[in-house]
VMD Tcl script that draws the C-alpha trace (Angstrom):
set ca {
  {0.16 -0.06 -0.31}
  {1.71 2.99 -1.28}
  {2.61 5.56 1.54}
  {1.65 9.29 2.04}
  {3.25 11.79 -0.33}
  {5.59 14.50 1.89}
  {6.71 17.80 -0.62}
  {9.96 19.76 -0.02}
  {11.31 17.12 2.54}
  {14.90 18.08 3.06}
  {17.28 15.07 1.69}
  {20.95 15.23 2.85}
  {23.32 13.35 0.67}
  {26.20 11.95 2.64}
  {28.60 8.92 2.27}
  {26.99 7.07 4.85}
  {23.60 5.11 5.60}
  {21.52 6.20 8.38}
  {19.20 2.99 9.90}
  {16.00 3.62 11.82}
  {16.89 4.16 16.09}
  {20.46 4.91 14.76}
  {22.66 7.59 16.23}
  {23.92 10.12 13.72}
  {26.44 12.39 14.89}
  {27.06 15.64 11.92}
  {29.15 18.26 11.71}
  {27.11 20.94 9.59}
  {29.68 23.19 7.45}
  {28.23 23.84 4.19}
  {25.81 27.18 4.13}
  {22.94 25.15 2.51}
  {22.86 22.86 5.02}
  {23.42 25.48 7.80}
  {20.11 26.55 5.98}
  {18.36 23.47 5.89}
  {19.19 22.50 9.71}
  {17.82 25.45 11.27}
  {15.07 25.28 9.28}
  {14.67 21.54 10.92}
  {14.96 22.96 14.10}
  {12.98 25.88 13.88}
  {10.09 23.54 12.59}
  {10.79 20.29 14.61}
  {10.73 18.44 11.52}
  {12.86 15.61 10.12}
  {15.46 15.65 7.50}
  {16.05 12.41 5.25}
  {20.09 11.16 5.09}
  {20.45 9.40 1.63}
  {23.51 7.56 0.55}
  {25.71 9.34 -2.16}
  {27.62 6.27 -3.43}
  {30.05 6.23 -6.21}
  {27.08 5.78 -9.11}
  {24.88 7.81 -7.74}
  {22.37 8.64 -4.97}
  {20.39 5.77 -3.78}
  {16.77 6.08 -3.98}
  {15.53 4.85 -0.52}
  {17.07 6.96 2.71}
  {16.24 7.46 6.19}
  {14.71 10.04 7.63}
  {16.33 11.94 10.67}
  {15.50 13.80 13.67}
  {17.41 16.43 15.85}
  {18.10 14.98 18.93}
  {21.01 17.86 20.31}
  {22.58 20.68 19.19}
  {26.28 19.66 20.67}
  {27.70 22.92 19.33}
  {26.74 26.15 17.49}
  {29.95 27.67 16.17}
  {29.92 31.48 15.81}
  {29.82 30.95 11.56}
  {26.86 29.26 11.81}
  {28.44 25.40 11.95}
  {26.96 22.92 13.60}
  {27.44 19.99 15.71}
  {24.27 18.00 16.07}
  {23.50 14.29 17.43}
  {20.57 13.46 14.73}
  {18.44 9.65 15.20}
  {16.81 7.45 12.61}
  {13.24 7.66 13.06}
  {11.36 5.77 9.36}
  {12.74 4.65 5.91}
  {11.48 6.53 2.67}
  {11.43 6.59 -1.30}
  {12.26 9.31 -3.28}
  {9.69 10.01 -5.69}
  {11.00 13.24 -7.21}
  {13.90 15.80 -6.59}
  {13.08 19.43 -5.57}
  {15.25 22.35 -6.63}
  {13.04 25.50 -5.42}
  {14.40 25.59 -2.19}
  {18.21 26.84 -0.86}
  {18.82 23.29 0.00}
  {18.19 19.92 -1.72}
  {14.85 18.57 -1.16}
  {12.34 16.34 -2.87}
  {9.05 14.50 -2.93}
  {9.14 11.57 -0.82}
  {7.09 8.23 -0.04}
  {7.50 7.11 3.48}
  {7.64 3.68 3.93}
  {6.15 0.64 5.29}
  {7.07 -2.94 5.40}
  {4.26 -5.47 3.87}
  {1.31 -7.31 6.33}
  {3.40 -10.22 7.31}
  {3.48 -12.07 10.99}
  {6.86 -11.91 13.06}
  {8.30 -15.58 12.90}
  {9.14 -16.36 15.75}
  {12.18 -18.78 15.56}
  {13.70 -16.25 13.24}
  {13.42 -13.54 15.80}
  {14.88 -15.63 18.04}
  {17.89 -16.72 16.28}
  {18.73 -12.90 15.45}
  {18.41 -12.04 18.80}
  {20.86 -14.70 20.08}
  {23.68 -13.98 17.80}
  {23.39 -10.60 18.12}
  {24.04 -11.00 22.44}
  {26.77 -13.76 21.56}
  {27.98 -10.89 19.36}
  {27.49 -8.29 22.00}
  {29.03 -10.62 24.51}
  {32.06 -11.77 22.43}
  {32.91 -7.62 22.04}
  {31.89 -6.26 25.21}
  {32.01 -8.79 27.88}
  {28.71 -7.97 29.21}
  {25.27 -9.52 27.08}
  {22.38 -7.94 26.58}
  {19.63 -7.60 29.07}
  {16.84 -10.42 27.95}
  {13.74 -8.24 28.02}
  {15.74 -5.11 26.35}
  {17.01 -7.96 23.98}
  {13.38 -9.39 23.10}
  {12.29 -6.08 22.27}
  {15.12 -5.38 19.79}
  {13.93 -4.91 16.04}
  {15.97 -6.00 13.37}
  {17.00 -1.76 12.30}
  {17.73 -1.52 16.95}
  {20.40 -4.27 16.86}
  {21.92 -3.11 13.11}
  {22.26 0.07 14.72}
  {24.58 -0.27 17.13}
  {27.23 -2.70 15.23}
  {29.59 -1.35 12.60}
  {28.64 -2.62 8.93}
  {29.28 -1.69 5.79}
  {27.60 0.18 3.49}
  {26.32 -2.04 0.87}
  {24.94 -4.19 4.05}
  {23.41 -1.22 5.91}
  {21.23 -0.26 2.83}
  {20.34 -3.48 2.04}
  {18.59 -3.90 5.22}
  {16.60 -0.06 4.22}
  {15.62 -1.62 1.42}
  {13.84 -4.93 2.84}
  {10.59 -4.04 3.08}
  {10.00 -7.33 5.63}
  {11.06 -7.22 9.53}
  {11.30 -11.51 8.96}
  {13.82 -10.59 5.67}
  {15.47 -7.78 8.35}
  {16.40 -10.77 10.53}
  {17.51 -13.04 8.33}
  {19.98 -10.88 7.28}
  {21.24 -9.00 10.36}
  {21.70 -12.32 11.42}
  {24.10 -13.13 8.63}
  {25.93 -9.87 8.86}
  {26.50 -10.90 13.12}
  {28.10 -13.99 11.97}
  {30.25 -12.39 9.61}
  {31.19 -9.83 11.98}
  {31.93 -12.46 15.08}
  {34.58 -14.56 12.06}
  {35.87 -10.49 12.10}
  {36.28 -10.67 15.70}
  {38.02 -14.55 15.67}
  {40.10 -13.03 12.85}
  {41.33 -9.76 14.76}
  {41.94 -11.48 18.07}
  {44.21 -14.32 16.53}
  {45.86 -11.56 14.41}
  {46.51 -9.92 17.75}
  {47.86 -12.72 19.99}
  {50.45 -13.30 16.59}
  {51.58 -9.87 16.74}
  {52.14 -9.78 20.81}
  {54.14 -13.06 20.48}
  {55.62 -12.01 17.52}
  {55.23 -15.78 16.14}
  {57.64 -16.72 19.04}
  {57.34 -18.48 22.35}
  {57.08 -15.88 25.07}
  {58.66 -17.04 28.20}
  {57.60 -14.94 31.49}
}
mol new
graphics top color blue
foreach p $ca { graphics top sphere $p radius 0.5 }
foreach p [lrange $ca 0 end-1] q [lrange $ca 1 end] { graphics top cylinder $p $q radius 0.2 }
display resetview
């Protein structure tokens, strides 16, 4: 079912992908984006982060809200904390404002029942990854309430993987994808751990 179209939605093309619930710090220094952020602050409105990839602007982005102004400099530059809220698709670009904007459609997931075993596996894999990386396991009730976006927002994935999550309109599909991504991240952790052990020993047996 098509979502509601919104005109004049501020667009911020960047070399990153934001996800719903992810915290994204931004340093705003270009005049057009200073204007954009001041408008958003004045109106308490969202703007959209869209990945400007090597092959062009991706059509699906993530709306964000400004959660904190960390620093406002004399020349108008801003250091902000923002938070991803919801995915959208660019329907048409607009060029009549002082900053990039477009007609966007906010995207909803297709109707489906959440697959319990898929969600349980994703949560368990995420908990194992967090425990390996931090020595702390997520609290069970908080973990059970986490969506695929919530979990993915706390892990540093590649941009293609994050965009893949943003493009999916199924929570079950996102849960299956994050499970694969978490498993791959655990393998990288194991590799780094082994490499660090080898580097510390310099390939030799050490005697205390």
